[in-house]
N, C-alpha and C positions, 0 to 999 in steps of 0.2 A: 409498403416499401420503406417508409421512414424508420420503423423499428429495426428492420434488417440493416439499414444504413447506420443507425445508432449502434447496433451490436458490432458491426465491422469497425467503426471508428473507435469504440471502446476497447476492442481487442487489440487493435493496432497501437493505441495509446498505451495500453498496459504493457505490450511487448517493448515499445520504445522507451518508456519512462521507467519501467521496472520498479513500481512502487513497493515499499516494504510495509508490512503490517506490524504495528507495535505488539510486543510480547503479550500485553494485557488483553489484546483483542484477538489473538490467534485462535483461542478455543472456539470463538464465535464464527469465524470465517467459513469453515466447512458447513456448519449448520445453515448459515445465511445462503450459501451457494445451493444447497439441497432445497431450501425453501424457495429460492428464486427459480430453480428448475421445475419445481412443482407448479408454480404459477405459470411458467412458460409453457409447459405441456398442457396445463388446463386451458390456457389461452388458445393454443393451437387446436386443441380439441373443439373449443367453442367456435373457432373460425370454420372448421370443417363441418360442424353441425349447423352453421349459419346463425349462431346465437351470440357472436362476439360483441362485447360492449367494452369500450376502452376504459370507462370508469370502473366497471367491475374488475377488469384486469388489473388496473393500477391499485385499487383498494386491496385486491387479493394478494398482489405482489408485496405491497408494503406491510399488510397485516401478517402474512406468512412469515416474512423475515423478522418482523418485530416480535411476534409471539414466540417464534422458535428461539430467538436470541434471549428473550426473557426467561424461557423455560431453562435454557442452559445456564443463565446467570443465577437463577433461583437454585438450580442444582449445585452450582459452585458454592453458593452461600450455605447450603445445607450439607455440603461435603459429599454429595452424590452426583457430581457433575457428569462423570462419564456414563453413569447409568441413564440419566435423563437425556444426555446427548444421543445415546444409542436408541432410546425410545423415540426421540424426535426423528432420527434418521429412518427408523423402521416405519413409522407412521407415514412420513412424507414419501419414503420409497414405495410403499404400497400404493399411495395415490399416484405417484409418477408412473408406475407400471400399469396401473389401471387406465390412466389416460393414454399411455402408449399403446395399450391393447385396443382401446377404442379408436385411436388414430389408425392403427394397422387395419382394423376391420373396415374402417371407412375408406382407406386408400386402396386396399387390396381385396376388399369384399371377402375376407377370410377371417 
């Protein structure tokens, strides 16, 4: 219940305060969001499988965001930022859809 409450508070604060992202960090925001969604869907799958561990979730969340941001940063430094960003989105997207399929199978037995 606490994570859901935190999510709601975060969304409300974001809508009320309307924070802006500095131009230098804008390429990293979509990748961070996709990495966070990957961790979120993985956590939900673990809850439904009865294997959720808050430490694993936190480490997964932070490491996904950090590694994804580092890959995009490295791509920017090498001049291939968009290609590596696309690669990160594809890999994390596959993981998100895999977790979503497992969640669907668990909830709907289909």
